[in-house]
C-alpha positions in Angstrom: 228.0 -13.3 52.9 226.1 -16.4 51.8 226.2 -20.1 53.6 226.8 -22.4 50.4 226.5 -26.3 50.2 228.4 -27.9 48.0 228.0 -31.3 45.9 230.5 -31.6 43.1 233.1 -33.8 42.0 236.5 -33.1 43.8 238.0 -30.8 41.1 235.1 -28.8 40.4 234.7 -28.9 44.3 238.3 -27.5 45.1 237.8 -24.7 42.7 234.3 -23.8 43.2 235.1 -23.9 47.5 238.4 -21.5 47.1 236.5 -19.0 45.1 233.7 -18.9 47.9 235.8 -18.5 50.5 238.1 -15.8 48.9 235.3 -13.8 48.1 233.9 -14.2 51.5 231.5 -16.9 51.5 230.7 -19.9 54.0 230.7 -23.5 53.0 228.4 -25.4 55.1 228.5 -28.6 53.7 230.3 -30.4 51.0 228.4 -33.6 49.6 229.6 -36.7 47.5 226.2 -37.7 46.9 222.5 -36.4 46.5 221.5 -38.7 49.1 224.0 -37.0 51.6 223.1 -33.5 50.3 219.4 -34.0 50.4 219.8 -35.4 54.2 222.2 -32.4 55.4 219.6 -29.4 53.7 216.7 -29.3 56.1 218.9 -29.3 59.1 221.8 -27.1 57.7 219.5 -24.6 55.6 221.8 -22.9 53.7 221.5 -20.1 51.2 222.4 -21.6 48.1 223.0 -24.9 46.9 225.7 -25.7 44.2 225.7 -28.7 42.8 226.6 -30.9 39.7 223.9 -31.5 37.4 224.6 -35.0 37.1 222.5 -38.0 38.5 225.0 -38.9 41.4 224.7 -35.4 42.8 221.3 -34.2 41.7 218.3 -35.8 41.9 214.4 -35.4 42.9 215.1 -35.8 46.9 217.7 -33.1 46.8 215.0 -30.7 45.0 212.0 -31.6 46.8 214.6 -31.1 50.5 215.6 -27.4 48.7 212.0 -26.7 47.9 210.9 -27.9 51.8 213.6 -25.5 53.3 213.7 -22.4 50.7 216.7 -23.2 49.5 218.0 -22.0 45.9 219.8 -24.4 43.6 222.5 -23.6 41.1 223.3 -26.7 38.6 226.6 -26.8 37.4 226.3 -28.8 33.8 229.6 -30.6 32.9 227.9 -31.8 29.4 224.7 -31.8 27.3 223.8 -34.8 29.1 224.0 -33.2 32.5 222.2 -30.3 31.1 219.2 -32.8 30.0 219.0 -34.4 33.4 218.6 -30.9 35.1 216.1 -30.5 32.4 213.7 -33.6 33.6 214.0 -32.6 37.1 212.8 -29.1 36.2 215.7 -27.0 36.4 215.7 -25.0 33.1 219.0 -23.1 33.8 222.2 -24.6 34.4 225.2 -23.1 34.1 228.5 -24.3 32.4 230.1 -26.1 35.0 233.5 -24.0 33.0 231.9 -20.7 34.4 234.0 -18.2 35.9 233.0 -17.3 39.6 231.8 -13.3 38.8 229.4 -15.2 36.6 228.2 -17.8 39.4 228.5 -14.8 42.2 225.9 -12.9 40.2 223.4 -15.9 40.0 224.2 -16.0 43.9 223.4 -12.4 44.3 219.8 -12.7 41.8 218.8 -15.9 43.9 219.6 -14.1 47.4 217.1 -11.0 46.4 214.1 -13.4 45.4 212.3 -16.0 47.0 213.4 -19.6 46.0 210.0 -20.7 43.4 208.9 -24.0 43.5 210.2 -26.8 41.0 208.3 -27.3 38.3 206.6 -30.6 38.1 206.9 -33.0 35.2 203.5 -32.3 33.1 202.0 -35.4 31.8 202.1 -35.7 28.4 199.4 -36.9 26.1 199.7 -40.4 24.5 197.7 -41.1 21.0 197.5 -44.9 19.7 197.1 -45.8 15.9 195.2 -48.9 15.1 193.6 -50.6 12.9 192.7 -54.0 11.9 194.9 -56.5 9.6 195.3 -56.2 5.9 197.9 -53.1 6.1 195.4 -50.2 6.1 198.3 -47.7 6.6 198.6 -48.0 10.3 202.5 -46.7 10.2 202.3 -44.5 7.5 199.4 -42.3 9.6 201.5 -43.0 12.7 205.0 -41.3 11.3 202.6 -38.4 9.6 201.2 -37.6 12.7 204.7 -37.5 14.6 205.9 -35.0 12.1 203.3 -32.8 12.0 203.2 -32.6 16.0 206.7 -32.3 15.5 206.2 -29.2 13.3 204.0 -27.4 15.0 206.6 -26.7 18.0 205.9 -30.0 20.2 208.3 -32.8 21.6 207.7 -36.2 20.0 208.1 -39.5 20.3 206.9 -42.2 17.9 206.8 -45.8 19.1 206.4 -48.9 17.4 204.5 -51.3 19.6 204.2 -54.0 16.6 204.7 -57.6 18.0 203.6 -59.1 14.7 205.1 -56.9 11.6 206.9 -53.7 13.2 208.0 -51.2 10.1 208.7 -48.1 11.5 212.2 -48.5 11.2 212.7 -49.3 7.7 209.7 -46.7 6.6 212.3 -44.0 8.0 215.5 -45.7 6.8 216.7 -46.3 10.1 218.9 -49.3 11.4 216.5 -51.4 14.0 219.2 -53.8 15.4 218.6 -52.7 18.6 215.0 -52.5 18.9 214.4 -49.1 21.0 211.1 -50.3 22.1 212.1 -53.6 23.3 214.8 -52.1 25.3 212.9 -49.3 26.9 210.5 -52.3 28.3 213.5 -54.3 29.2 214.3 -51.1 31.6 211.1 -50.1 32.5 210.9 -54.2 34.0 213.6 -53.6 36.5 212.3 -49.9 37.1 215.7 -48.0 35.6 213.4 -46.3 32.7 214.6 -42.5 33.2 214.5 -39.8 30.2 218.4 -39.9 29.9 218.0 -43.9 29.3 215.0 -43.5 26.6 217.3 -40.9 24.4 220.3 -43.1 24.7 218.2 -45.8 23.1 215.6 -43.8 21.1 217.0 -42.9 17.5 216.5 -39.3 16.2 214.5 -38.5 13.2 215.5 -34.9 11.6 213.9 -32.5 10.1 213.9 -28.8 9.4 210.0 -28.5 10.0 210.7 -30.5 13.4 212.2 -33.5 14.4 210.9 -36.3 16.8 212.4 -39.6 18.8 212.0 -42.8 17.5 211.5 -46.1 19.6 212.1 -48.7 16.6 210.0 -51.9 17.3 211.6 -55.7 17.0 213.0 -57.4 14.0 211.7 -60.5 14.6 208.3 -61.2 16.0 209.6 -64.4 17.7 210.9 -61.3 20.4 207.1 -60.3 21.6 207.9 -62.0 24.9 210.0 -58.7 26.0 206.7 -56.3 25.2 204.5 -57.7 28.3 201.6 -55.4 29.2 203.4 -54.6 32.5 206.4 -53.3 30.8 204.4 -51.6 27.8 202.5 -49.8 30.4 205.8 -48.9 32.5 207.1 -47.8 29.4 204.2 -45.4 28.3 203.8 -44.0 31.7 207.8 -42.7 31.3 207.0 -41.5 28.0 204.4 -39.2 29.1 206.8 -37.2 31.1 209.6 -37.1 28.5 207.4 -35.6 25.6 204.3 -33.9 24.7 202.9 -36.4 22.5 203.5 -40.2 22.5 202.4 -41.8 19.3 202.1 -45.6 19.3 202.0 -47.7 16.4 200.0 -50.8 17.3 199.4 -54.3 16.0 195.7 -55.2 14.7 195.0 -58.1 16.5 193.3 -57.2 20.2 192.5 -60.6 21.3 192.8 -61.6 24.5 194.6 -65.0 24.0 194.4 -66.0 27.9 190.8 -67.6 27.2 192.7 -70.1 24.8 195.8 -70.5 27.7 195.8 -73.1 30.4 198.8 -70.8 32.1 196.8 -67.6 33.2 200.5 -65.9 34.2 202.4 -66.9 30.6 203.1 -64.3 28.4 200.7 -62.8 25.8 201.2 -62.2 22.0 198.6 -59.2 22.0 199.5 -57.8 24.9 201.6 -55.0 24.0 198.8 -54.1 21.7 196.0 -54.4 24.0 198.0 -52.5 26.6 198.8 -49.3 24.0 195.2 -49.3 23.0 193.7 -49.0 27.2 196.5 -46.6 28.2 196.0 -44.5 25.3 194.5 -40.7 25.7 193.1 -40.8 22.3 192.8 -43.1 19.3 193.2 -43.1 15.4 191.7 -46.1 14.1 192.9 -46.5 10.5 190.8 -48.1 7.9 191.6 -49.2 3.7 188.7 -47.5 1.9 187.7 -50.3 -0.4 185.1 -53.0 -0.1 187.7 -55.4 1.6 189.0 -52.9 3.9 185.3 -51.4 5.2 184.4 -54.6 6.0 187.6 -55.9 8.0 187.6 -52.3 9.9 183.7 -52.4 10.8 184.1 -56.0 12.1 187.4 -54.9 14.5 186.3 -51.4 15.7 184.0 -52.7 17.7 186.5 -55.2 20.0 188.9 -52.3 19.6 186.2 -49.9 21.3 185.3 -52.9 23.9 189.5 -52.7 24.9 189.8 -48.8 24.6 189.5 -46.9 27.9 188.8 -43.7 25.9 185.8 -42.2 24.3 188.2 -40.4 22.4 188.5 -42.0 19.0 189.1 -40.5 15.4 188.2 -43.0 12.5 190.6 -42.3 9.6 189.9 -44.3 6.2 192.8 -44.1 4.2 193.6 -44.8 0.2 190.3 -43.1 -0.7 190.0 -43.3 -4.5 187.2 -44.1 -7.0 189.0 -47.0 -8.5 188.6 -49.0 -5.4 185.1 -47.4 -4.2 183.3 -46.3 -7.1 181.7 -42.7 -8.1 181.7 -40.1 -5.3 184.4 -42.0 -3.3 184.1 -39.8 -0.3 180.2 -39.9 0.2 180.4 -43.6 -0.4 183.0 -44.3 2.3 180.6 -41.6 4.7 177.6 -43.3 3.9 178.8 -46.8 4.7 180.5 -45.9 8.3 177.3 -44.4 9.1 174.7 -46.7 8.0 177.1 -50.0 9.2 178.9 -48.8 12.3 177.1 -45.3 13.3 180.3 -43.9 12.7 180.3 -40.3 12.0 182.6 -37.5 10.6 185.4 -39.8 9.7 189.0 -38.2 8.5 189.2 -39.0 4.8 192.6 -39.3 3.6 193.1 -39.3 -0.2 195.2 -41.8 -2.0 198.8 -40.7 -3.2 200.6 -43.8 -4.0 203.5 -41.6 -6.1 203.9 -39.2 -2.8 204.1 -42.3 -0.2 206.6 -44.8 -2.6 208.9 -41.3 -2.7 208.4 -40.9 1.2 209.7 -44.7 1.5 212.2 -44.6 -1.4 214.1 -41.5 0.7 213.4 -42.8 4.1 211.4 -39.7 4.7 208.6 -38.3 6.3 205.6 -37.3 3.6 205.6 -33.9 5.2 209.4 -33.9 4.0 209.5 -35.8 0.9 205.7 -34.3 -0.5 204.5 -31.5 1.4 201.9 -30.5 -1.0 200.8 -34.3 -1.0 196.8 -34.4 -0.7 197.7 -37.1 2.0 199.7 -34.7 3.8 197.4 -31.9 3.5 194.6 -34.2 5.0 196.8 -35.9 7.8 197.7 -32.1 9.1 194.4 -31.2 9.1 193.4 -34.4 11.2 196.2 -33.3 13.7 195.4 -29.7 14.0 191.7 -30.0 14.1 191.1 -33.0 15.4 194.5 -33.8 17.8 195.4 -30.7 19.0 192.6 -28.4 18.3 194.6 -25.5 20.4 196.6 -23.5 18.7 200.4 -24.1 18.7 202.9 -23.5 22.0 203.5 -19.5 21.8 206.6 -17.8 23.8 206.2 -17.6 27.3 208.8 -16.6 30.2 209.4 -19.5 32.8 211.1 -18.4 36.0 214.4 -20.2 36.3 214.9 -21.6 40.2 217.8 -19.1 40.7 216.4 -16.2 39.4 217.0 -16.2 35.9 214.3 -15.7 33.4 214.3 -17.2 29.7 211.8 -17.4 26.8 210.5 -21.0 25.4 208.5 -22.1 22.8 
């Protein structure tokens, strides 16, 4: 016999409690909310908690109380949203709420034979800011391609458009942007209500056979820049770290601290989003255009970017390498120029492939999907595998679920 505490919707509670009593178990408590359940677990110390995986019945406080008391949790999911909520809390094996009692009984038996494992804490994902000077050096193209390549390696990825001057990820991927996802995330972060479920609700999904990723589209009108305050952007980035493995931030070019020209120290800043993104990033991909004007702009702006960044993990990418703009031996000339005038060594050189890039934009697809053999795509993939993710891609491993069942993940 097991002592069971329940936290379920009424109809589901009636069915589960009747089955449990019929099979000789004792119902120690019936809770109507996660708060009530958390307060009861420590004093009652049931053998098992059976809870709906909806936020109303299951949250971090419940899991902490059960961990402290050594109590197993069986989560019953009524839909995909509830199942995702359980996963964000560290419960990776949710049973279907319609499961017959014999299946639940088998899990109870297994749970009672093994000690309760500690909850798997949320991991800290990496944040990569893609920055470049004014003049359209290809920041968005590189950001989209990095997201696509990371997703193709099996990682979970979110691509966020943080550009307050000229957001362009949505049109580049053929997405509607009437309701900018990143601005919505910032508003929720400002009221401390941004959750993983909310991120998935407001984000759009780019689907690909190589690997899909989430997209938080940018503001459609530059006049909406006050919605992306530094505090809100920082809070959104923090939440994204626990949502996905990699968050890619496509930033604007200007990193000017415009408070120097303002008499109101508390007024919103036009460049706060870009400054915050560069400052919060774990690594930065600095993109320049490989032509005389682009190189000059990059070398001047690169100094300001390094002063703003809090990381030294900066990879310089020179985009659109071509002899027609830089002369003979373009790779050598670009490399020598960066070394001589900027002290920058070992840049990543991306060949110019206008036809491949035009095809990607025309179809609203990533370069990896529309032109997988493009020399530009190959160079960006090498950047990702050798500079950003030098370790091997995730391999199958076994995780122990909270109620003693194992599953393979990748």
